[in-house]
N, C-alpha and C positions, 0 to 999 in steps of 0.2 A: 360545441365544445368551449370550455372556460380554461384558460391558460393561467398558470400560478407562475410569477417569475419572482425571483430573489436576486437583488443585484449586489455586487461585489467589485472588485476591481475588474474592469474590462479587458477582454483579450483583444488586442490590436490585429494580430495576425494568428489564424488557425493553422497549424502544422499538421495536425491529424485529428480525425473524429473516428473513435470506436464505435462501431453500431452493432447492437445485439438485439434479438427477438427473444421474449422470455415469456413462457406460459406457466401457469400452476403454481407459481411461487415457489416456497422453500419445501413445500410438501408434495413429493411427486411431481415437480416442475423439470422444466428444460430449458436451456439458454443455448442460443447458436449465434455466432457472429456472421455479419454480413457477408464476410469473404468466405466463410466455411472452415476458417482454421480453428475455431473454437467450436466444440459441440459438448456440451456438459449436461449431465443427468443432476438434477437438483433434489436433495433430501433434507429432512430435520437433521441436525448434528446427533450423530451416534446411532441414527435409524437409516437401514437402506444402504445401498452402494453407491450412492451418489456424493456430490460435494455440497457445501452450503456457502452463503453469502460471505460468511466470516472468514472461511479458507480462501476463497476468490480474493477478498480484500487484502488479506495478509500477504498472498503472492503477489498481487499488483503493488502493492506499497513497497514490499521488500525488493522486488525487482527495480522499481524505479529509484529507490534510494540507493542501491549499488551503482546506478548509473549515475546518480548526483555526487556519489562519492568519487566516481572515475573523473568527472568533469573537475572536481575540486583537486585531485591528485595531479592531473595535468597542468591545471593552473599553478600548483605548488611545485611543479616540475620533479613529481616523484612517481614511482611506479604503484599502482595499485596491486597487491599480491593476487596472484593467478588463483590462488584458493579463498579468496575473499567469500564471506558467506554471512547471511542474515537468517537467524531462526525467529521468525516472527509469530507473534501470539496475539489475536484478537478476542477478547472476551465479550460474550453477549450476557447481560445481566440486567436486573432491575434496579431501579433507585426511586428517588422523590420525583423523577421526571418521566417515569413508565420505563419503558425498555431503553437501554443505554450499551454503548460500546466502550472499551478501554483496551489499549495495546501496549505492547512491549515490543522492541526491537533489540534482539540479541545479536550483537553486529562481532565477527570475527574478521580481524586483519592481521593474519599471522606473520611475524617477523618484522612488523612495523613497531617503532618506538611508541610507547604508550602516549606521550604528549603529542605526536604526529598524528596518530591514529585518533585522538579525541578531537584535534583541529579537523580531520577529514570529517568525522561525524557531525560536529557542530555546523561546518560548511554545507554539508548535504542536508541537514535538518533544515537550514535556513532557507535552501533553495529548491528542494524535491518539492513538486507540486502536491503529492499526498499529504506531507507533512504540513505545507501550508494549509491544506483544505481542513485538517483536524485540528491545526492549533487553536487552544481556546474552545473546543468544541468537544473534545473526550481527553480523557487522562491518558498521557502518553509517556512511557518511560523507554529510554535508550541506554542500553547497557554494552559497553566494550567488555567482551568476553575471551 
């Protein structure tokens, strides 16, 4: 078996490894986590009653981003609003490079001053691992709503 490796900044300490087993891909596929906490049916967007990679990516990124905002809020000694939410949108499309992704994170921080909220968003985008992974690779728009 041949291994493909792409290098970037090296992880010095691994805190967690998410493991899944996927069969069938996005058309009539399935994915299950090694701990059994995640079991999903995969389908092409708009077809069938399963989910798709774009929805999974949007859910993972938005959850991670809220966590990064929580860390930033703690450092700023402010409380992240209990009803903080992100409506994440991940587009699958085509362009000169073939199939491509682009994303929008619509962040709701009710009750926070707009300047403080913007600072939280910028700090989270600088520290969130999903944001780091996508930076310079896909078009991303982050909106304070």
